[in-house]
Z-matrix of the N, CA and C atoms (Angstrom, degrees):
N
C 1 1.437
C 2 1.518 1 109.37
N 3 1.283 2 116.63 1 112.08
C 4 1.445 3 121.55 2 178.78
C 5 1.512 4 108.41 3 -109.12
N 6 1.324 5 116.04 4 130.68
C 7 1.453 6 120.33 5 179.29
C 8 1.519 7 109.02 6 -102.57
N 9 1.305 8 115.89 7 125.33
C 10 1.454 9 120.92 8 173.69
C 11 1.513 10 107.18 9 -99.78
N 12 1.301 11 116.25 10 119.90
C 13 1.454 12 120.29 11 -177.36
C 14 1.512 13 108.55 12 -109.71
N 15 1.319 14 116.09 13 104.97
C 16 1.463 15 120.73 14 178.24
C 17 1.512 16 110.16 15 -87.12
N 18 1.318 17 116.90 16 -28.61
C 19 1.465 18 120.99 17 -179.98
C 20 1.520 19 109.30 18 -71.32
N 21 1.299 20 115.10 19 157.92
C 22 1.455 21 120.47 20 173.86
C 23 1.512 22 113.76 21 70.29
N 24 1.316 23 117.43 22 35.41
C 25 1.463 24 120.63 23 -179.77
C 26 1.520 25 111.38 24 -61.82
N 27 1.339 26 116.50 25 -20.02
C 28 1.452 27 119.51 26 -178.99
C 29 1.526 28 112.16 27 -86.68
N 30 1.335 29 117.86 28 -0.72
C 31 1.460 30 120.19 29 179.55
C 32 1.519 31 109.95 30 -64.30
N 33 1.322 32 114.87 31 140.96
C 34 1.455 33 120.20 32 178.50
C 35 1.521 34 108.71 33 -77.89
N 36 1.331 35 116.23 34 138.16
C 37 1.454 36 121.34 35 178.44
C 38 1.519 37 108.46 36 -119.33
N 39 1.296 38 115.58 37 121.11
C 40 1.449 39 121.47 38 178.56
C 41 1.516 40 109.03 39 -112.13
N 42 1.333 41 118.44 40 132.18
C 43 1.463 42 120.48 41 179.58
C 44 1.525 43 111.89 42 -57.78
N 45 1.314 44 117.04 43 -34.39
C 46 1.461 45 120.47 44 179.76
C 47 1.518 46 111.81 45 -69.06
N 48 1.310 47 117.14 46 -30.50
C 49 1.454 48 121.47 47 -176.93
C 50 1.525 49 112.19 48 -92.81
N 51 1.314 50 117.64 49 4.12
C 52 1.459 51 121.08 50 -178.19
C 53 1.522 52 110.16 51 -60.87
N 54 1.314 53 115.04 52 129.07
C 55 1.463 54 119.46 53 178.05
C 56 1.516 55 108.76 54 -75.50
N 57 1.323 56 116.20 55 148.92
C 58 1.461 57 118.38 56 179.33
C 59 1.525 58 111.50 57 -68.25
N 60 1.309 59 115.28 58 155.74
C 61 1.460 60 121.14 59 173.76
C 62 1.519 61 106.96 60 -80.50
N 63 1.305 62 116.99 61 122.46
C 64 1.459 63 121.27 62 -174.45
C 65 1.527 64 111.52 63 -103.27
N 66 1.320 65 114.66 64 140.93
C 67 1.455 66 121.98 65 176.61
C 68 1.517 67 106.95 66 -128.70
N 69 1.317 68 116.63 67 118.59
C 70 1.458 69 120.89 68 178.34
C 71 1.525 70 108.72 69 -103.35
N 72 1.320 71 115.67 70 117.36
C 73 1.456 72 120.69 71 179.81
C 74 1.529 73 109.85 72 -81.13
N 75 1.311 74 115.90 73 142.36
C 76 1.455 75 121.01 74 179.95
C 77 1.517 76 112.42 75 -79.11
N 78 1.309 77 115.70 76 -177.71
C 79 1.458 78 121.68 77 -178.69
C 80 1.525 79 112.00 78 -72.04
N 81 1.330 80 116.68 79 -38.91
C 82 1.464 81 121.35 80 -175.75
C 83 1.521 82 109.09 81 -120.74
N 84 1.320 83 115.91 82 116.80
C 85 1.462 84 121.54 83 -178.22
C 86 1.516 85 109.18 84 -124.67
N 87 1.328 86 115.25 85 103.03
C 88 1.460 87 121.26 86 -179.86
C 89 1.515 88 109.23 87 -120.37
N 90 1.305 89 116.17 88 -178.20
C 91 1.460 90 121.91 89 178.35
C 92 1.530 91 111.26 90 -55.58
N 93 1.314 92 116.86 91 -27.12
C 94 1.464 93 121.91 92 179.46
C 95 1.532 94 110.72 93 -62.12
N 96 1.320 95 117.84 94 -34.85
C 97 1.469 96 121.97 95 -178.82
C 98 1.533 97 112.46 96 -90.29
N 99 1.315 98 118.10 97 -2.62
C 100 1.469 99 121.11 98 -173.97
C 101 1.528 100 113.38 99 -60.64
N 102 1.322 101 118.26 100 -44.29
C 103 1.469 102 120.66 101 -178.24
C 104 1.525 103 110.98 102 -64.04
N 105 1.306 104 116.73 103 -44.75
C 106 1.466 105 120.32 104 179.38
C 107 1.529 106 111.06 105 -64.13
N 108 1.331 107 116.85 106 -44.47
C 109 1.462 108 120.25 107 179.07
C 110 1.524 109 110.74 108 -63.66
N 111 1.329 110 117.30 109 -40.61
C 112 1.466 111 120.46 110 177.67
C 113 1.530 112 110.45 111 -57.51
N 114 1.316 113 116.92 112 -44.22
C 115 1.465 114 120.80 113 177.94
C 116 1.518 115 112.20 114 -61.47
N 117 1.310 116 116.38 115 -42.50
C 118 1.467 117 120.93 116 178.75
C 119 1.520 118 110.69 117 -63.61
N 120 1.324 119 117.02 118 -45.88
C 121 1.463 120 120.63 119 -179.91
C 122 1.517 121 111.31 120 -62.44
N 123 1.322 122 116.87 121 -42.46
C 124 1.470 123 121.71 122 179.07
C 125 1.525 124 110.65 123 -61.81
N 126 1.316 125 115.74 124 -42.99
C 127 1.475 126 120.95 125 179.28
C 128 1.525 127 111.08 126 -62.75
N 129 1.323 128 116.98 127 -45.68
C 130 1.468 129 120.63 128 -179.30
C 131 1.526 130 110.97 129 -65.67
N 132 1.323 131 117.35 130 -39.97
C 133 1.467 132 120.61 131 177.84
C 134 1.520 133 111.51 132 -62.44
N 135 1.313 134 116.30 133 -39.56
C 136 1.469 135 120.78 134 -178.93
C 137 1.522 136 111.58 135 -61.78
N 138 1.334 137 116.49 136 -27.34
C 139 1.463 138 120.32 137 179.73
C 140 1.517 139 112.91 138 -71.06
N 141 1.325 140 117.20 139 -21.05
C 142 1.455 141 120.96 140 177.63
C 143 1.519 142 116.02 141 73.98
N 144 1.318 143 117.99 142 1.51
C 145 1.469 144 121.96 143 179.74
C 146 1.523 145 109.60 144 -84.95
N 147 1.336 146 116.46 145 159.90
C 148 1.466 147 118.68 146 172.12
C 149 1.531 148 109.20 147 -56.80
N 150 1.322 149 115.94 148 149.75
C 151 1.459 150 121.28 149 -177.11
C 152 1.522 151 109.50 150 -116.79
N 153 1.326 152 115.55 151 134.09
C 154 1.458 153 121.98 152 176.63
C 155 1.519 154 107.02 153 -120.46
N 156 1.329 155 116.33 154 123.68
C 157 1.458 156 122.31 155 -179.23
C 158 1.523 157 108.92 156 -108.68
N 159 1.314 158 116.19 157 127.06
C 160 1.459 159 121.26 158 177.20
C 161 1.521 160 108.60 159 -102.85
N 162 1.313 161 115.97 160 109.38
C 163 1.458 162 122.01 161 -179.93
C 164 1.519 163 112.67 162 -111.84
N 165 1.316 164 116.86 163 20.96
C 166 1.467 165 121.18 164 -175.95
C 167 1.527 166 113.34 165 -67.26
N 168 1.327 167 117.63 166 -27.13
C 169 1.469 168 120.62 167 -176.63
C 170 1.523 169 114.09 168 -90.48
N 171 1.322 170 118.47 169 -6.18
C 172 1.463 171 121.88 170 -174.31
C 173 1.530 172 111.07 171 -62.01
N 174 1.339 173 114.62 172 122.75
C 175 1.467 174 121.36 173 177.13
C 176 1.525 175 111.46 174 -114.33
N 177 1.343 176 116.74 175 -18.90
C 178 1.462 177 122.57 176 177.87
C 179 1.523 178 107.40 177 -149.56
N 180 1.345 179 116.01 178 133.57
C 181 1.456 180 119.39 179 -179.37
C 182 1.524 181 109.54 180 -147.85
N 183 1.328 182 115.98 181 132.04
C 184 1.458 183 122.84 182 179.27
C 185 1.525 184 110.97 183 -88.49
N 186 1.304 185 115.26 184 160.90
C 187 1.461 186 121.73 185 176.20
C 188 1.528 187 111.21 186 -59.22
N 189 1.326 188 117.78 187 -36.85
C 190 1.476 189 120.84 188 179.73
C 191 1.526 190 110.83 189 -58.62
N 192 1.317 191 117.39 190 -40.30
C 193 1.464 192 121.08 191 179.65
C 194 1.526 193 109.88 192 -70.09
N 195 1.319 194 116.74 193 -41.72
C 196 1.464 195 119.87 194 177.67
C 197 1.524 196 111.19 195 -61.54
N 198 1.336 197 116.84 196 -36.38
C 199 1.457 198 120.45 197 177.20
C 200 1.527 199 111.03 198 -65.51
N 201 1.324 200 117.18 199 -39.13
C 202 1.474 201 120.38 200 176.57
C 203 1.526 202 110.43 201 -63.04
N 204 1.317 203 116.00 202 -43.02
C 205 1.464 204 120.05 203 179.80
C 206 1.532 205 110.95 204 -66.02
N 207 1.327 206 117.00 205 -39.34
C 208 1.466 207 120.44 206 177.14
C 209 1.534 208 110.01 207 -63.02
N 210 1.313 209 116.50 208 -39.80
C 211 1.459 210 120.86 209 177.19
C 212 1.529 211 110.51 210 -63.38
N 213 1.317 212 116.70 211 -40.09
C 214 1.469 213 121.03 212 176.46
C 215 1.522 214 110.12 213 -59.13
N 216 1.327 215 116.58 214 -48.97
C 217 1.464 216 120.08 215 -178.08
C 218 1.530 217 110.88 216 -61.87
N 219 1.325 218 117.34 217 -43.05
C 220 1.467 219 120.72 218 179.98
C 221 1.529 220 111.14 219 -64.63
N 222 1.323 221 116.18 220 -43.83
C 223 1.466 222 120.48 221 -179.68
C 224 1.525 223 110.49 222 -63.89
N 225 1.310 224 116.88 223 -42.58
C 226 1.465 225 119.88 224 177.82
C 227 1.523 226 110.81 225 -61.10
N 228 1.314 227 116.91 226 -42.37
C 229 1.458 228 121.25 227 178.45
C 230 1.529 229 110.24 228 -60.81
N 231 1.328 230 117.01 229 -46.13
C 232 1.460 231 121.79 230 -179.66
C 233 1.524 232 112.17 231 -63.32
N 234 1.326 233 116.59 232 -36.10
C 235 1.476 234 120.81 233 -177.17
C 236 1.523 235 113.31 234 -91.67
N 237 1.317 236 117.65 235 -2.98
C 238 1.464 237 120.34 236 -178.71
C 239 1.514 238 113.13 237 72.92
N 240 1.319 239 117.11 238 29.54
C 241 1.463 240 122.75 239 179.37
C 242 1.529 241 107.96 240 -102.96
N 243 1.302 242 117.20 241 130.36
C 244 1.460 243 120.74 242 177.90
C 245 1.521 244 111.12 243 -66.81
N 246 1.329 245 116.28 244 140.02
C 247 1.461 246 121.47 245 178.10
C 248 1.526 247 107.26 246 -141.71
N 249 1.327 248 116.67 247 117.20
C 250 1.454 249 121.30 248 -175.98
C 251 1.523 250 111.18 249 -136.43
N 252 1.302 251 115.33 250 168.22
C 253 1.463 252 122.38 251 176.63
C 254 1.514 253 110.13 252 -98.31
N 255 1.325 254 116.57 253 139.96
C 256 1.461 255 121.91 254 171.48
C 257 1.524 256 108.98 255 -90.02
N 258 1.304 257 116.21 256 -24.43
C 259 1.456 258 122.52 257 179.31
C 260 1.509 259 108.65 258 -178.41
N 261 1.319 260 116.01 259 153.41
C 262 1.460 261 120.52 260 179.18
C 263 1.519 262 109.51 261 -140.09
N 264 1.316 263 115.90 262 137.80
C 265 1.459 264 120.50 263 177.72
C 266 1.524 265 109.76 264 -82.89
N 267 1.312 266 115.00 265 162.29
C 268 1.464 267 120.62 266 175.99
C 269 1.529 268 110.48 267 -60.46
N 270 1.338 269 116.94 268 -40.90
C 271 1.466 270 121.27 269 179.69
C 272 1.523 271 110.51 270 -61.34
N 273 1.304 272 117.61 271 -44.11
C 274 1.469 273 121.49 272 178.77
C 275 1.522 274 110.58 273 -60.61
N 276 1.323 275 117.31 274 -49.50
C 277 1.469 276 120.91 275 -179.07
C 278 1.526 277 111.59 276 -63.24
N 279 1.322 278 116.07 277 -45.22
C 280 1.468 279 120.79 278 -177.51
C 281 1.541 280 111.52 279 -64.94
N 282 1.330 281 116.87 280 -44.68
C 283 1.462 282 120.80 281 -178.65
C 284 1.522 283 110.86 282 -67.41
N 285 1.325 284 117.60 283 -40.97
C 286 1.469 285 120.74 284 177.53
C 287 1.529 286 110.42 285 -61.47
N 288 1.312 287 117.05 286 -40.46
C 289 1.463 288 120.69 287 178.18
C 290 1.528 289 110.58 288 -66.06
N 291 1.317 290 116.64 289 -40.93
C 292 1.467 291 122.29 290 -178.27
C 293 1.528 292 111.92 291 -60.89
N 294 1.334 293 117.13 292 -38.88
C 295 1.467 294 120.56 293 -178.17
C 296 1.536 295 112.51 294 -95.72
N 297 1.323 296 117.27 295 5.61
C 298 1.457 297 120.98 296 175.03
C 299 1.514 298 115.95 297 80.95
N 300 1.329 299 117.63 298 23.33
C 301 1.465 300 120.18 299 -178.76
C 302 1.531 301 113.44 300 -112.31
N 303 1.318 302 117.65 301 5.15
C 304 1.472 303 120.39 302 -177.21
C 305 1.528 304 111.96 303 -62.15
N 306 1.306 305 117.09 304 -38.69
C 307 1.465 306 119.39 305 -177.19
C 308 1.524 307 111.55 306 -68.11
N 309 1.334 308 118.05 307 -49.95
C 310 1.467 309 120.37 308 -179.64
C 311 1.528 310 111.02 309 -62.54
N 312 1.337 311 116.34 310 -31.30
C 313 1.468 312 120.93 311 179.18
C 314 1.530 313 112.44 312 -86.81
N 315 1.303 314 116.27 313 5.41
C 316 1.469 315 122.21 314 179.13
C 317 1.523 316 111.27 315 54.55
N 318 1.322 317 115.40 316 46.15
C 319 1.465 318 121.12 317 -179.60
C 320 1.525 319 112.20 318 -111.40
N 321 1.311 320 117.43 319 16.72
C 322 1.451 321 119.73 320 -179.19
C 323 1.521 322 110.82 321 -88.21
N 324 1.306 323 115.35 322 131.90
C 325 1.468 324 123.76 323 175.97
C 326 1.523 325 114.75 324 61.69
N 327 1.310 326 118.90 325 14.39
C 328 1.468 327 120.96 326 177.60
C 329 1.507 328 109.19 327 -110.27
N 330 1.312 329 116.43 328 129.28
C 331 1.459 330 120.30 329 174.15
C 332 1.519 331 109.54 330 -74.57
N 333 1.302 332 115.70 331 -46.18
C 334 1.458 333 121.07 332 179.08
C 335 1.520 334 108.79 333 -169.68
N 336 1.300 335 115.25 334 146.68
C 337 1.467 336 119.72 335 176.65
C 338 1.524 337 108.82 336 -81.48
N 339 1.333 338 117.24 337 166.71
C 340 1.456 339 120.13 338 178.96
C 341 1.524 340 112.60 339 -60.85
N 342 1.286 341 115.62 340 156.35
C 343 1.460 342 122.12 341 -179.58
C 344 1.522 343 111.14 342 -70.84
N 345 1.331 344 115.87 343 155.20
C 346 1.468 345 121.18 344 175.74
C 347 1.517 346 111.58 345 -63.30
N 348 1.337 347 117.38 346 -23.92
C 349 1.459 348 120.71 347 -178.13
C 350 1.531 349 110.84 348 -57.36
N 351 1.317 350 117.13 349 -33.22
C 352 1.453 351 121.13 350 179.89
C 353 1.518 352 111.67 351 -70.18
N 354 1.349 353 116.73 352 -25.31
C 355 1.467 354 120.96 353 -177.82
C 356 1.524 355 112.09 354 -80.83
N 357 1.290 356 117.00 355 -15.35
C 358 1.458 357 117.44 356 177.90
C 359 1.433 358 110.31 357 119.48
């Protein structure tokens, strides 16, 4: 979901006050959703803002999706872009650990990251 805001063109924009680019993962993430998610991740990366991924609702996730997320984390690291979780489900954490991607996805020893509400 991308919001285009035409109103308020006179609003001041400060790089320090830039809100993170948010990605909310759905309940079911399979190979079928991989192309759409790839497009979303590419778009958010192009913006250059910190990225916050909300995985709290994930009930099913394929290895293909985890690989896309791992690629996101690696790319953010290489480009110096912050990438964090707003929340993670047990299924997301367990599946990432099972396929060996928990560490790159920063899902080790964390029950859940803070809510987006704290970010503004």
